[in-house]
C-alpha positions as CSV (number, residue, x, y, z in Angstrom):
1,M,128.7,-47.8,-10.0
2,N,128.1,-50.9,-12.1
3,R,129.7,-54.3,-11.4
4,R,131.8,-54.2,-14.5
5,L,133.7,-51.1,-13.3
6,I,134.0,-52.6,-9.8
7,A,135.6,-55.6,-11.4
8,I,138.0,-53.3,-13.3
9,L,138.9,-51.5,-10.1
10,L,139.6,-54.6,-8.1
11,G,141.4,-56.3,-10.9
12,F,143.4,-53.4,-12.1
13,G,146.5,-54.5,-10.3
14,T,146.7,-57.6,-12.4
15,W,147.4,-55.5,-15.5
16,F,150.8,-54.5,-14.1
17,L,151.8,-58.2,-14.0
18,G,150.6,-58.6,-17.6
19,L,152.7,-55.7,-18.7
20,G,155.8,-56.7,-16.7
21,I,155.2,-53.8,-14.3
22,S,155.4,-55.4,-10.9
23,P,153.8,-53.4,-8.1
24,N,156.4,-54.7,-5.7
25,A,159.6,-56.4,-6.8
26,Q,159.9,-58.2,-3.5
27,Q,156.3,-59.5,-3.5
28,M,156.1,-63.2,-4.3
29,P,153.1,-64.5,-6.4
30,D,150.3,-66.3,-4.7
31,P,151.1,-70.0,-5.0
32,S,147.4,-70.9,-5.2
33,Q,147.1,-68.7,-8.3
34,I,149.9,-70.4,-10.2
35,H,149.6,-74.1,-9.1
36,G,149.2,-76.4,-12.0
37,R,149.5,-73.7,-14.6
38,S,151.8,-73.6,-17.6
39,F,153.8,-70.6,-18.8
40,P,155.4,-70.2,-22.2
41,E,159.2,-70.0,-22.2
42,P,160.6,-69.2,-25.7
43,G,164.2,-69.6,-24.3
44,L,163.7,-73.4,-24.0
45,K,164.4,-75.8,-26.8
46,D,161.4,-76.8,-28.9
47,G,159.2,-79.5,-27.2
48,T,160.8,-78.9,-23.8
49,V,158.7,-78.8,-20.6
50,T,160.2,-78.1,-17.1
51,V,158.1,-78.9,-14.0
52,R,159.0,-77.3,-10.7
53,V,157.7,-78.8,-7.4
54,T,157.5,-76.7,-4.3
55,R,155.9,-77.0,-0.8
56,E,153.3,-74.3,0.1
57,A,155.4,-71.3,-1.1
58,I,157.5,-70.4,-4.1
59,G,161.2,-71.1,-3.2
60,N,160.5,-74.0,-0.8
61,W,161.6,-76.4,-3.5
62,A,161.0,-80.1,-3.2
63,P,164.1,-82.1,-4.6
64,G,164.0,-85.8,-5.3
65,Q,160.4,-86.0,-6.4
66,R,159.4,-88.3,-9.3
67,V,157.4,-86.3,-11.9
68,R,155.5,-87.8,-14.8
69,V,154.4,-86.0,-18.0
70,T,151.9,-87.8,-20.2
71,V,151.5,-86.8,-23.9
72,G,149.1,-88.6,-26.1
73,G,149.1,-91.8,-24.0
74,T,152.9,-91.9,-23.6
75,T,154.4,-91.1,-20.2
76,K,157.9,-89.9,-19.4
77,T,159.4,-89.6,-15.9
78,A,162.1,-87.4,-14.4
79,T,163.4,-86.5,-10.9
80,T,163.5,-83.0,-9.5
81,D,166.9,-81.5,-8.8
82,Q,167.9,-79.4,-5.8
83,E,165.8,-76.5,-7.1
84,G,162.7,-78.7,-7.5
85,R,163.0,-78.8,-11.3
86,A,162.4,-81.8,-13.6
87,E,163.1,-81.3,-17.3
88,F,161.5,-83.2,-20.2
89,T,163.0,-82.7,-23.6
90,G,161.9,-83.8,-27.1
91,L,158.2,-84.2,-26.2
92,P,155.9,-84.6,-29.2
93,A,153.3,-82.0,-29.9
94,G,149.9,-82.6,-28.4
95,E,147.9,-82.2,-25.2
96,A,149.9,-83.1,-22.0
97,Q,149.6,-83.2,-18.2
98,A,152.2,-83.3,-15.4
99,E,151.7,-85.0,-12.1
100,T,153.6,-86.1,-8.9
101,E,153.1,-87.2,-5.3
102,V,154.4,-85.1,-2.4
103,D,154.0,-86.5,1.1
104,G,151.1,-88.6,0.0
105,E,149.4,-85.8,-1.8
106,T,148.8,-86.2,-5.6
107,L,149.5,-83.0,-7.6
108,K,148.2,-82.6,-11.2
109,S,148.7,-79.8,-13.6
110,Q,146.0,-78.4,-15.8
111,P,146.1,-79.9,-19.3
112,F,148.5,-78.0,-21.6
113,A,149.7,-78.2,-25.2
114,V,153.3,-79.0,-25.9
115,P,154.5,-76.2,-28.2
116,T,156.2,-76.9,-31.5
117,S,158.3,-73.7,-30.9
118,G,159.9,-73.0,-27.6
119,G,158.9,-74.7,-24.4
120,L,156.8,-74.4,-21.3
121,R,157.3,-74.1,-17.5
122,V,154.8,-75.8,-15.2
123,I,154.6,-75.3,-11.4
124,L,153.1,-77.8,-8.9
125,V,152.6,-76.6,-5.3
126,A,152.0,-79.1,-2.4
127,G,150.3,-78.4,0.9
128,L,148.0,-75.6,-0.3
129,A,145.0,-76.9,1.7
130,K,147.1,-77.3,4.9
131,A,148.6,-73.8,4.4
132,A,145.2,-72.3,3.9
133,E,143.8,-73.9,7.0
134,R,146.8,-72.9,9.1
135,K,146.5,-69.3,7.8
136,K,142.8,-69.3,8.7
137,Q,143.5,-70.4,12.3
138,E,146.3,-67.8,12.6
139,E,144.0,-65.1,11.4
140,A,141.3,-66.1,13.9
141,A,143.8,-66.1,16.7
142,A,145.1,-62.7,15.7
143,L,141.6,-61.2,15.6
144,A,140.9,-62.6,19.1
145,A,144.1,-61.1,20.6
146,P,144.0,-57.5,22.0
147,P,145.3,-54.9,19.5
148,I,148.8,-53.5,19.9
149,K,150.2,-50.1,19.1
150,G,151.4,-50.0,15.5
151,V,151.3,-48.5,12.1
152,V,149.7,-49.2,8.7
153,S,150.4,-48.1,5.2
154,F,148.7,-48.0,1.8
155,G,150.0,-51.0,-0.1
156,S,151.8,-51.0,-3.4
157,D,148.6,-52.1,-5.2
158,S,146.7,-49.0,-4.0
159,R,145.6,-46.9,-7.0
160,I,143.4,-44.1,-8.2
161,V,141.3,-45.0,-11.2
162,M,139.1,-42.5,-13.1
163,E,136.4,-43.1,-15.7
164,F,133.9,-40.9,-17.6
165,N,130.2,-41.7,-17.5
166,N,127.5,-39.5,-18.8
167,D,129.8,-36.5,-19.1
168,T,130.9,-36.9,-15.5
169,L,134.4,-37.8,-14.4
170,W,134.2,-40.4,-11.6
171,V,137.3,-40.8,-9.4
172,N,137.8,-44.1,-7.6
173,Y,140.2,-44.6,-4.7
174,V,141.2,-48.3,-4.4
175,L,143.3,-48.3,-1.3
176,E,144.7,-51.3,0.5
177,I,145.4,-50.6,4.2
178,V,148.3,-52.9,5.0
179,N,149.0,-54.1,8.5
180,S,152.2,-56.2,8.4
181,A,151.9,-57.3,12.1
182,R,150.6,-60.7,13.1
183,T,147.9,-59.1,15.3
184,R,145.5,-56.2,15.1
185,V,147.1,-52.8,15.5
186,D,145.9,-49.5,17.0
187,I,147.4,-46.5,15.1
188,G,146.3,-44.1,17.9
189,G,143.1,-43.0,16.4
190,P,141.0,-43.3,13.2
191,L,142.6,-43.1,9.7
192,Q,141.3,-39.9,8.1
193,I,141.6,-38.8,4.5
194,E,140.6,-35.3,3.2
195,L,139.4,-35.6,-0.4
196,P,140.1,-32.7,-2.9
197,A,137.8,-29.7,-2.6
198,E,136.4,-30.4,-6.1
199,A,135.1,-33.8,-4.9
200,A,131.3,-34.2,-5.0
201,G,129.0,-37.0,-3.8
202,A,131.7,-39.1,-2.2
203,H,130.5,-42.6,-1.1
204,F,131.9,-46.1,-0.5
205,L,131.7,-48.9,-3.1
206,E,130.6,-52.4,-2.6
207,G,133.5,-54.4,-1.0
208,S,134.8,-51.5,1.0
209,T,135.5,-51.9,4.8
210,P,132.4,-51.5,6.9
211,A,134.5,-49.5,9.4
212,G,134.6,-46.5,7.1
213,S,132.4,-43.4,7.0
214,V,132.2,-40.4,4.7
215,D,131.1,-36.9,5.5
216,G,131.3,-34.5,2.5
217,T,135.0,-34.7,1.6
218,H,136.1,-36.2,4.9
219,V,136.7,-40.0,4.9
220,T,137.2,-41.8,8.2
221,V,138.2,-45.4,8.9
222,T,138.1,-46.5,12.5
223,G,140.6,-49.1,13.9
224,P,142.0,-51.4,15.1
225,F,143.2,-52.8,11.8
226,A,143.3,-56.5,11.2
227,P,146.5,-58.3,10.0
228,G,146.9,-58.3,6.2
229,T,145.0,-56.0,3.9
230,T,141.8,-54.0,4.6
231,Q,140.1,-52.7,1.4
232,L,139.0,-49.1,1.2
233,L,137.0,-48.2,-1.9
234,V,135.8,-44.6,-2.3
235,Q,134.2,-43.0,-5.3
236,F,133.3,-39.4,-6.0
237,S,132.7,-37.1,-9.1
238,L,135.3,-34.5,-9.9
239,R,134.1,-31.0,-10.7
240,Y,136.3,-29.2,-13.2
241,G,135.5,-26.1,-15.3
242,S,138.3,-26.1,-17.9
243,A,140.2,-28.5,-20.2
244,T,143.2,-28.4,-17.8
245,H,142.8,-29.5,-14.1
246,A,145.4,-30.2,-11.4
247,M,144.4,-32.6,-8.7
248,T,146.1,-33.0,-5.4
249,Q,145.7,-35.7,-2.7
250,A,147.6,-36.1,0.5
251,F,147.5,-39.4,2.5
252,P,147.8,-39.7,6.3
253,V,150.0,-42.9,6.2
254,P,152.8,-43.9,3.8
255,L,151.8,-44.8,0.3
256,Q,154.1,-47.5,-1.0
257,R,153.6,-46.7,-4.6
258,S,151.9,-43.9,-6.7
259,I,149.6,-45.3,-9.3
260,V,147.0,-43.3,-11.2
261,A,144.9,-44.4,-14.2
262,I,142.3,-42.5,-16.3
263,E,140.2,-43.5,-19.2
264,K,141.6,-41.9,-22.3
265,V,139.1,-39.8,-24.1
266,G,140.2,-38.0,-27.2
267,S,143.6,-36.4,-26.8
268,L,143.4,-36.4,-23.0
269,A,146.9,-36.4,-21.3
270,M,148.2,-36.8,-17.8
271,S,151.4,-35.7,-16.2
272,S,153.1,-35.4,-12.8
273,P,156.6,-34.7,-11.6
274,Q,156.1,-37.6,-9.3
275,F,155.5,-40.1,-12.1
276,S,158.4,-42.1,-13.4
277,S,156.4,-43.1,-16.5
278,V,153.0,-42.5,-18.1
279,G,151.8,-45.0,-20.7
280,E,148.7,-46.5,-22.3
281,V,147.1,-49.6,-21.0
282,P,144.5,-51.5,-23.0
283,A,141.4,-52.5,-21.1
284,E,138.2,-54.3,-21.8
285,N,136.2,-51.1,-22.2
286,G,138.9,-48.9,-23.9
287,V,142.3,-47.5,-23.2
288,Y,143.6,-46.0,-20.0
289,L,146.5,-43.7,-19.3
290,L,148.6,-45.2,-16.5
291,G,151.0,-43.1,-14.4
292,E,153.2,-44.7,-11.8
293,G,155.7,-43.3,-9.4
294,G,157.5,-44.0,-6.2
295,A,156.5,-44.0,-2.5
296,L,155.1,-41.0,-0.7
297,Q,155.5,-40.2,3.0
298,P,152.5,-39.2,5.2
299,G,151.3,-35.7,4.3
300,M,153.3,-35.5,1.1
301,P,150.7,-34.7,-1.6
302,L,150.3,-36.7,-4.8
303,T,149.8,-34.1,-7.6
304,F,149.0,-34.7,-11.2
305,T,147.6,-32.6,-14.1
306,L,145.0,-33.6,-16.6
307,T,145.0,-31.8,-19.9
308,N,142.6,-31.8,-22.9
309,L,139.7,-32.8,-20.6
310,P,136.3,-32.9,-22.4
311,V,134.5,-29.6,-21.5
312,H,131.0,-29.0,-22.6
313,S,130.1,-25.5,-23.6
314,H,127.3,-23.6,-21.8
315,A,126.5,-21.5,-24.9
316,A,123.2,-23.3,-25.5
317,R,122.1,-22.6,-22.0
318,Y,123.1,-18.9,-22.2
319,T,121.5,-18.6,-25.6
320,A,118.2,-19.9,-24.4
321,L,118.3,-17.7,-21.4
322,G,119.1,-14.7,-23.6
323,I,116.1,-15.3,-25.8
324,A,113.9,-15.7,-22.8
325,V,115.2,-12.4,-21.4
326,L,114.7,-10.7,-24.8
327,I,111.1,-11.9,-25.1
328,A,110.3,-10.9,-21.5
329,G,111.9,-7.5,-22.1
330,I,109.9,-6.9,-25.2
331,G,106.7,-7.9,-23.3
332,V,107.5,-5.4,-20.6
333,W,108.3,-2.6,-23.1
334,L,104.9,-3.3,-24.8
335,A,103.1,-3.2,-21.5
336,M,104.7,0.2,-20.7
337,N,103.9,1.7,-24.1
338,P,100.3,0.9,-25.0
339,K,99.6,4.1,-26.9
340,G,100.9,6.5,-29.6
341,R,100.9,4.2,-32.6
342,A,98.9,4.6,-35.8
343,P,96.7,1.7,-36.9
344,V,98.6,-0.9,-38.8
345,D,97.9,-4.1,-40.8
346,R,97.9,-6.5,-37.8
347,K,97.6,-9.6,-39.9
348,A,100.7,-8.8,-42.0
349,L,102.7,-7.9,-38.9
350,T,101.8,-11.2,-37.2
351,S,102.8,-13.2,-40.3
352,R,106.1,-11.3,-40.6
353,R,106.7,-11.8,-36.8
354,D,106.2,-15.6,-37.1
355,A,108.6,-15.8,-40.1
356,L,111.3,-13.9,-38.3
357,L,110.9,-16.0,-35.2
358,A,111.3,-19.2,-37.2
359,E,114.5,-17.7,-38.9
360,L,115.9,-16.7,-35.5
361,A,115.2,-20.2,-34.1
362,Q,117.3,-21.7,-37.0
363,L,120.2,-19.4,-36.3
364,E,120.1,-20.1,-32.6
365,A,120.0,-23.9,-33.2
366,K,123.3,-23.6,-35.1
367,R,124.9,-21.7,-32.2
368,R,123.6,-24.3,-29.8
369,D,125.3,-27.0,-31.8
370,G,128.6,-25.3,-31.4
371,A,128.8,-23.8,-34.9
372,V,130.4,-20.5,-35.3
373,L,128.1,-18.3,-37.4
374,P,129.7,-16.6,-40.4
375,E,129.9,-12.8,-40.1
376,K,127.1,-12.4,-42.7
377,S,124.8,-14.7,-40.7
378,E,125.6,-12.9,-37.4
379,R,124.7,-9.6,-39.0
380,R,121.5,-11.1,-40.3
381,R,120.7,-12.4,-36.8
382,Q,121.1,-8.8,-35.4
383,R,118.8,-7.4,-38.1
384,V,116.2,-10.1,-37.3
385,L,116.3,-9.1,-33.6
386,N,116.0,-5.4,-34.5
387,E,113.1,-6.0,-36.8
388,L,111.3,-8.2,-34.3
389,E,111.6,-5.3,-31.8
390,L,109.9,-2.9,-34.3
391,I,107.2,-5.4,-35.1
392,Y,106.3,-5.9,-31.5
393,S,106.2,-2.1,-31.2
394,E,103.8,-1.8,-34.1
395,L,101.6,-4.6,-32.8
396,D,101.4,-2.8,-29.5
397,A,99.7,0.1,-31.3
398,T,96.7,-2.2,-31.9
399,I,96.2,-2.9,-28.2
400,G,93.0,-1.5,-27.0
401,P,92.2,-0.1,-23.5
402,R,93.6,-2.1,-20.6
403,G,91.2,-4.5,-19.2
404,G,90.1,-6.2,-22.5
405,G,88.2,-5.4,-25.6
406,E,88.7,-5.9,-29.3
407,G,92.1,-5.5,-30.9
408,I,94.2,-6.9,-28.0
409,A,97.4,-8.4,-29.4
410,A,97.4,-12.2,-29.4
């Protein structure tokens, strides 16, 4: 698995936010990811910028804070209201930056361009460093504490992502084992997943939990499970023999949301009675079909059907095998019938044999390329095979006594 695809798998959840498909309506954004950033807001008046100030988390607004916005050397100030919002109107177009001080900490936004149409929203978050250090200490204390009996689930950003590579369909399980407790939990045994019977070569990807093991189609993750999220990344190739294939996967713990994505090749389609929607998602390396559905209880299988899968014909392999059997059969027949033929022009027969073999090779090449031979060409192919059989029979008449001597067929 290359690093590009690993990045796609781990970052796939961010596509949902970009499309307005939130994995969990109750999940708040990570403050550290939005601090200092600006977001377009077409609903605001032209040249308007609002700056919201919060402490550590979204919603913990900081009222009464003096905020400054500087545009092209000119600075304007405003005070945040009860919802931590300071509004600046009529700003001239140009590069700007917002800043404020909260509890002695200076907060600055990333530089942004004041739009000529619509406005912008900017968020400044105080106390991120203190919150990170406190979280680190809490996690260390939780890991040091003895585990408690509890449960885990597969989080709402868990997903199945499939991609084609060298005519092979690779299936990737990106599963987030979520422990919502403040300490480690023991679920009463290992977490075990039985992969589909068509899975081959299952293995873990870089970044997966070291507590996992895989044996054939059996995946095991031993506990206890730390607070927060444990990443489980499993990859395998999916064996299928026709253009339509139904895949089923049951999970041992609740799955908060059903998400399946597959690289779209040709007219490939995906459907499931458990999906509320199936749509196309543009990606860096192409287009993916994205199916999403609701939660699944333990043991309830996720089932989806793939249609118009690329299937490669085995005709070329069978044709080559057939020719080999034919040649071997002719050789055996000649060996069993060394006598009873009148002398013939061996040179002419050999020349005719070579010409017919060349013609047969051209016809078989067309069949290997997937072309359907016209009826006339198919009849010609049969006549060539029949004539070759007769020529080999005639050449056999020139074979001398077994053991060697002149006249042995080349």
